[in-house]
MARSE-551246 format. One record per residue (C-alpha): residue number from 1; residue in one letter; x, y negated, z negated. Coordinates in nm, 4 decimals, padded with zeros to 6 digits. Layout:
BEGIN
NODE num residuo c1 c2 c3
NODE NUM A X Y Z
...
This chain:
BEGIN
NODE num residuo c1 c2 c3
NODE 1 M 00.5857 00.9799 00.4865
NODE 2 C 00.2279 00.9491 00.5413
NODE 3 D 00.0253 00.7720 00.7967
NODE 4 V -00.1848 00.4655 00.6846
NODE 5 S -00.5021 00.5581 00.7983
NODE 6 D -00.7136 00.5531 00.4599
NODE 7 G -00.5523 00.2341 00.3395
NODE 8 L -00.1964 00.1515 00.2043
NODE 9 I -00.2907 00.1748 -00.1837
NODE 10 A -00.4966 00.5110 -00.1002
NODE 11 D -00.2311 00.6635 00.1119
NODE 12 L 00.0571 00.5747 -00.1088
NODE 13 G -00.1650 00.6992 -00.4032
NODE 14 H -00.1214 01.0452 -00.2391
NODE 15 I 00.2498 00.9997 -00.2373
NODE 16 A 00.2527 00.9042 -00.5966
NODE 17 E 00.0393 01.1645 -00.7145
NODE 18 A 00.2349 01.4467 -00.5392
NODE 19 S 00.5657 01.3068 -00.6703
NODE 20 K 00.4354 01.2154 -00.9978
NODE 21 V 00.5808 00.8511 -00.9722
NODE 22 R 00.4540 00.5012 -00.9961
NODE 23 I 00.5071 00.2802 -00.6852
NODE 24 D 00.4836 -00.0772 -00.7000
NODE 25 L 00.4054 -00.2743 -00.4082
NODE 26 R 00.5318 -00.6435 -00.3949
NODE 27 S 00.2744 -00.8459 -00.2583
NODE 28 G 00.5621 -01.1193 -00.1643
NODE 29 L 00.7354 -00.8893 00.0924
NODE 30 I 00.3974 -00.7664 00.2418
NODE 31 D 00.3406 -00.9895 00.5970
NODE 32 I 00.0088 -01.1043 00.6537
NODE 33 P -00.0397 -01.2218 01.0289
NODE 34 T -00.1522 -01.5769 01.0487
NODE 35 Q -00.4733 -01.4980 01.2363
NODE 36 M -00.5650 -01.2535 00.9519
NODE 37 N -00.4759 -01.5709 00.6924
NODE 38 D -00.7111 -01.7926 00.9056
NODE 39 I -01.0074 -01.5323 00.9237
NODE 40 G -00.9644 -01.4709 00.5597
NODE 41 Q -00.9815 -01.8398 00.4610
NODE 42 A -01.2728 -01.8750 00.7179
NODE 43 V -01.4737 -01.5995 00.5238
NODE 44 G -01.3589 -01.6598 00.1957
NODE 45 V -01.1522 -01.3164 00.1496
NODE 46 D -00.8111 -01.2750 00.0382
NODE 47 P -00.6437 -01.1207 00.3305
NODE 48 M -00.4238 -00.9394 00.1015
NODE 49 Q -00.7174 -00.7287 00.0428
NODE 50 W -00.7716 -00.5795 00.3878
NODE 51 V -00.3797 -00.5165 00.4110
NODE 52 L -00.4081 -00.2975 00.0931
NODE 53 T -00.7258 -00.1329 00.1233
NODE 54 G -00.7976 -00.1309 00.5039
NODE 55 G -00.7663 00.1788 00.7010
NODE 56 E -00.7028 00.3051 01.0474
NODE 57 D -00.3763 00.1050 01.0973
NODE 58 H -00.2078 00.3842 01.2342
NODE 59 A 00.1324 00.2628 01.0623
NODE 60 I 00.3738 00.4860 00.8636
NODE 61 V 00.4747 00.4250 00.4986
NODE 62 A 00.7632 00.6265 00.3578
NODE 63 T 00.9774 00.6279 00.0673
NODE 64 F 01.3504 00.6554 00.0804
NODE 65 P 01.6366 00.6607 -00.1838
NODE 66 P 01.7618 00.3030 -00.2464
NODE 67 D 02.1025 00.4075 -00.0895
NODE 68 V 01.9589 00.5074 00.2500
NODE 69 K 01.9904 00.2430 00.5364
NODE 70 L 01.6537 00.1900 00.6480
NODE 71 P 01.5303 00.2793 01.0445
NODE 72 A 01.5314 -00.0123 01.2435
NODE 73 R 01.2160 -00.2252 01.2203
NODE 74 W 01.1146 -00.0869 00.8678
NODE 75 K 01.0834 -00.3251 00.5797
NODE 76 V 01.0753 -00.2720 00.2138
NODE 77 I 00.7548 -00.3581 00.0795
NODE 78 G 00.8157 -00.2045 -00.3006
NODE 79 E 00.9838 00.0553 -00.4850
NODE 80 V 00.9348 00.3978 -00.6404
NODE 81 L 00.9550 00.3820 -01.0030
NODE 82 H 01.0720 00.6668 -01.2494
NODE 83 P 00.8612 00.9398 -01.2975
NODE 84 S 00.5283 00.8462 -01.4444
NODE 85 A 00.2645 01.0446 -01.6716
NODE 86 L 00.0044 00.8382 -01.4761
NODE 87 P 00.1244 00.8414 -01.0982
NODE 88 Q -00.0342 00.5375 -00.9483
NODE 89 V 00.0196 00.2310 -00.7126
NODE 90 T 00.0607 -00.0949 -00.8719
NODE 91 V 00.0932 -00.4437 -00.6958
NODE 92 D 00.3154 -00.6806 -00.8460
NODE 93 G 00.3599 -00.4308 -01.1548
NODE 94 A -00.0373 -00.4508 -01.2261
NODE 95 P -00.3083 -00.1887 -01.1285
NODE 96 W -00.4940 -00.2796 -00.8139
NODE 97 H -00.8684 -00.2608 -00.9358
NODE 98 S -01.0265 -00.3924 -00.6198
NODE 99 V -01.2566 -00.1417 -00.4222
NODE 100 G -01.1053 00.0159 -00.1100
NODE 101 G -00.9398 00.2822 00.0984
NODE 102 W -01.1143 00.5823 00.2340
NODE 103 D -01.1826 00.9119 00.0661
NODE 104 H -01.2625 01.1935 00.2760
NODE 105 F -01.4885 01.3434 00.0162
NODE 106 G -01.7309 01.0456 00.0407
NODE 107 E -01.6284 00.7860 -00.2111
NODE 108 T -01.4322 00.4764 -00.2021
NODE 109 E -01.1057 00.4194 -00.4051
């Protein structure tokens, strides 16, 4: 379990690295608020970029075994895949190549 203060992909990356797994997010399962869609359309930005790489959301992301009933109001947005030689976070099965997230040592991810 981790807070999402550095960006969803960045913070899930910490979990993937520590656990030596691949975490695959499914974009179709991630809700994007209507207002965020509207603003993204107005400024020519895919709002999924903001959802995946924006920080300071103060939300929590966690992994659970598949047979565990999720706590109320929690939502599945992806899955943890088998141990991986290259721990990473993918989106719809593919690496996310866009810049984003916060690195406390001075570089964006």
